C-alpha positions in Angstrom: 121.5 18.9 -230.2 124.9 17.4 -229.9 125.5 13.9 -231.1 126.3 11.6 -228.2 128.3 8.4 -227.9 125.0 6.5 -227.8 124.0 8.0 -231.0 127.2 7.0 -232.6 126.9 3.4 -231.2 123.3 3.0 -232.6 124.2 4.5 -236.1 127.2 2.1 -236.2 124.9 -0.8 -235.5 122.7 0.4 -238.3 125.7 0.8 -240.6 126.6 -2.8 -239.8 123.1 -4.0 -241.0 121.9 -4.7 -237.4 118.1 -4.8 -237.6 117.1 -5.9 -234.1 118.5 -5.3 -230.6 117.1 -7.4 -227.8 117.3 -6.2 -224.2 115.9 -4.8 -220.9 116.0 -1.1 -220.2 117.7 0.3 -217.1 119.5 3.4 -215.8 122.8 2.3 -217.0 121.7 2.5 -220.7 119.3 5.3 -220.8 121.2 7.0 -223.5 121.3 4.0 -225.7 117.6 3.7 -225.2 116.8 7.1 -226.4 119.1 6.6 -229.5 117.2 3.5 -230.3 113.9 5.3 -229.8 114.9 8.1 -232.0 116.0 5.7 -234.8 113.2 3.2 -234.6 112.6 3.4 -238.3 116.0 2.0 -238.9 116.6 -0.4 -236.0 114.1 -2.5 -233.9 114.2 -2.8 -230.2 112.6 -5.8 -228.7 112.1 -5.6 -224.9 112.3 -9.0 -222.9 111.4 -9.9 -219.4 114.9 -11.0 -218.4 118.3 -10.3 -219.7 119.1 -13.8 -220.1 116.2 -14.1 -222.6 117.7 -11.2 -224.5 121.0 -13.1 -224.9 119.5 -16.4 -225.9 117.3 -14.7 -228.3 120.1 -12.7 -229.9 122.1 -16.1 -230.2 119.0 -17.8 -231.8 118.6 -14.8 -234.1 122.3 -15.2 -235.3 121.9 -18.9 -235.7 118.9 -18.8 -237.9 119.6 -15.4 -239.8 123.4 -15.7 -240.2 123.5 -12.1 -239.0 125.0 -10.4 -235.9 122.8 -11.0 -232.9 122.7 -7.9 -230.5 121.8 -8.0 -226.8 121.6 -5.0 -224.4 121.6 -4.9 -220.5 122.0 -2.3 -217.9 125.0 -2.4 -215.4 125.9 -4.9 -212.9 123.5 -8.0 -212.4 121.9 -7.1 -215.7 125.1 -7.6 -217.4 125.8 -10.9 -215.5 122.4 -12.3 -216.7 123.7 -12.2 -220.2 126.4 -14.9 -219.5 124.5 -18.1 -220.4 123.3 -16.8 -223.9 127.0 -15.6 -224.4 128.3 -19.1 -223.6 125.7 -20.6 -226.1 126.9 -18.2 -228.6 130.6 -19.0 -228.0 130.1 -22.7 -228.1 128.2 -22.7 -231.4 130.5 -20.1 -232.9 127.7 -17.5 -233.5 128.2 -13.7 -234.0 126.8 -12.0 -230.8 127.5 -8.4 -229.6 126.5 -7.8 -225.8 126.2 -4.3 -224.9 126.1 -3.3 -221.2 125.9 0.0 -219.1 127.8 1.0 -216.1 127.1 2.9 -212.9 128.3 6.4 -212.4 132.1 6.8 -212.5 132.4 7.9 -208.8 130.8 4.6 -207.6 133.1 2.4 -209.5 135.1 0.0 -207.1 133.0 1.0 -204.1 131.4 -2.5 -203.8 128.1 -1.3 -204.7 125.4 -3.8 -206.0 126.0 -2.6 -209.6 129.8 -2.6 -209.2 130.5 -5.8 -211.2 133.8 -6.2 -212.9 132.1 -7.1 -216.3 135.6 -7.0 -218.1 136.8 -10.0 -216.1 133.5 -11.7 -216.1 133.1 -11.5 -219.8 136.7 -12.5 -220.6 135.9 -16.1 -221.0 133.1 -15.6 -223.5 134.3 -12.5 -225.4 136.8 -12.4 -228.3 136.7 -8.6 -227.8 135.9 -6.8 -224.6 136.1 -3.1 -224.1 135.0 -0.7 -221.3 134.6 3.0 -222.1 134.8 5.1 -219.0 134.1 8.6 -220.4 132.7 8.3 -223.8 132.9 11.2 -226.1 131.9 11.1 -229.7 135.4 11.2 -231.1 136.4 8.5 -228.7 133.3 6.4 -229.4 134.0 6.5 -233.1 137.5 5.2 -232.8 136.3 2.2 -230.6 133.4 1.3 -233.0 135.5 1.5 -236.3 
């Protein structure tokens, strides 16, 4: 079976020493969820009831452990719900990585519910913000490293 961009993402998180990812599954991140499932002996996924909880919990994790906090949400409104926790991390100078999905490429800029410009929304809370439109393993590796 071929290595996917999601596999590389989760392997990189493991290489960085990430032990916990907090989030809520959704269609925009199915590949990442599968990569987390197949690596559950190396990295733990904690499912929350709301994306905002994931971001606040990841920030709290960073504050109390000194490690990178990681939160995960699906596309559109799921990603937007991370904002309060991201602001908390920014204002307290905590290391936090937010990973979000996106809807299918042919639906981008069609004003669908999931069509939220997260690049612009996260610009205020992110030191680094990148959207990969067509992830292939070689491209994903370059972005992650």
